[in-house]
Every structure is written in C-alpha cells, then in structure tokens.
C-alpha positions, 0 to 999 in steps of 0.5 A, a space after each residue: 499500499 502507498 502511505 499517505 498522510 492521512 490513512 483514507 486519503 484516496 484523493 492522495 492514494 490515486 494520485 501518488 499511484 499515478 506518479 509511481 506509475 509514471 516513474 516506472 514507466 520513465 524507467 522502462 526501455 521503450 521499443 515498438 511493442 513497450 511503447 504503446 502499452 506504456 502510453 496506455 498504462 500511464 493513461 488509464 492508471 493517472 485517469 484513477 484519480 482524476 476520476 476520483 476528484 470528479 466523484 467527490 464533486 459529482 452533483 448526484 448520488 447517481 453521478 457519484 457512483 457513476 464516477 467510482 465505477 469508471 475509477 474501477 474500470 481504470 483500475 481494471 484496465 491499468 493491471 491489464 496494462 501492467 501485466 502485459 508490460 511486465 510479460 513484455 520486459 527483461 529489465 530488473 524492474 519487476 519487483 516494482 511491476 509487482 508492487 504496483 500491482 498489489 497497489 492496483 488491486 486494492 484500488 480495485 477492491 476499494 472502489 468495488 466496495 465504495 460503489 456497493 455501498 453508494 449503491 446499497 445505502 438508498 
C-alpha cells in the first residue's frame, strides 16, 4: 500500500499511484512493443485519480456512483497493462511492477466497495 499522510486519503493515494506509474514507465526501455503499452498504462493509471476527484465533486449520488465505477474500470485496465508490460520486459523492474500491481488490485477492491456501499445505502 502507498503510504499517505492520512491513512484513508484516497485522492492523495490515487495521485501517488499515478505518479508511481509515471516514474516506473520512465525507467522502461521503449521500443515498438512497449511504447504503446506505456502510453495506455499512463493514461489509465492517471485517470483513476482524476475520476475519483470528479466523483468527490459529483452533483448527485448517481453521478458519484458512476464516477466510482469509472475509477474501478480504469483500475482494472491499469492492472491489464501492468501485466502486459511485465510480460514484455526483461529489465530488473519486475519487483516494482509487482508492488504497483498489488496497489492497483487494492484500488479495485476499494472502488468496488465504495460503489456497492453507495448503491445499497438508498
């Protein structure tokens, strides 16, 4: 888990996650195979935090739940791209990829729980 000042500050956690992915991607040697995957990974991983911030500013409960589902979907897409990059590199960054993948899975669980709780609290 990425440590933040506030244990449950999900805005900060998702921002740090995006920054961590960007840092990781800078260390991956780009070629014809990895470059498109890196692009997709950066887009999906940074979108998690952006959509969570939009959820926090939602105009209705329905809008909030929709944005949370988008966060979950972007987290799942990020997990996919992390796996694809992991299978295509020979660099010694696989340990870092594994840590990021675990954090990504935690975010998926968090957004699923938020969405479920929000729908069930009618």
